[in-house]
C-alpha positions, -999 to +999 in steps of 0.1 A: +002-003+001+012+033-008+022+059+017+010+094+020+039+118+022+023+128+054+033+097+073+071+079+077+076+047+061+103+025+072+107+016+039+142+033+030+131+033-005+102+050+007+124+077+025+141+089-003+117+088-032+093+111-002+123+133-008+134+134-039+096+126-056+081+156-080+088+160-114+111+187-117+128+181-082+157+159-100+163+183-120+169+217-101+191+193-083+212+194-110+215+231-117+221+233-083+248+207-078+267+232-094+264+269-087+241+285-062+210+298-082+181+325-080+145+310-086+145+330-120+175+315-130+164+280-125+132+287-139+156+303-171+168+271-172+138+250-167+111+266-191+087+239-185+081+245-147+055+271-137+065+292-112+042+281-085+059+245-088+093+260-089+087+274-049+068+243-038+097+222-050+125+244-037+105+248-001+101+203+002+139+203-006+151+239+020+124+214+046+141+182+034+174+198+044+188+192+009+185+231-004+198+259+016+181+289+013+204+323+010+186+359+016+212+383+001+206+424+022+206+448-003+176+463-027+162+442-034+168+419-014+176+385-032+173+347-026+194+319-036+194+286-036+219+259-032+227+225-023+231+219+014+264+196+031+237+168+036+218+170+000+256+173-019+248+129-004+223+128-027+247+131-058+257+099-065+224+087-064+213+110-090+235+103-110+226+066-104+193+075-114+205+088-147+230+063-157+201+044-155+180+066-170+199+068-197+196+029-205+165+026-200+152+051-223+184+035-249+164+004-240+130+016-249+137+033-286+154+004-299+119-011-290+105+011-308 
């Protein structure tokens, strides 16, 4: 039986998926691994994402400790997001998922 996002599952795979599950979270993380970015910069790099969905995913990733939200002083105020030290532990997982995804896409293309 599926576990809702509000419940905590004792399954390690469910725990990991509850953090990175979401249409754009992997893409957001991939862009932020190399450099901190403002939401507008992320939006330009992921043109298909809506602003509402971007903000929601950013908030969830901050809440899970994967991203850090950095407010910069000045006028106008600027906010940047970066991957936290804890979030960097996800990089090998994302690389592995990306490799599997490439293989899967190649397999699907060869079947069609």
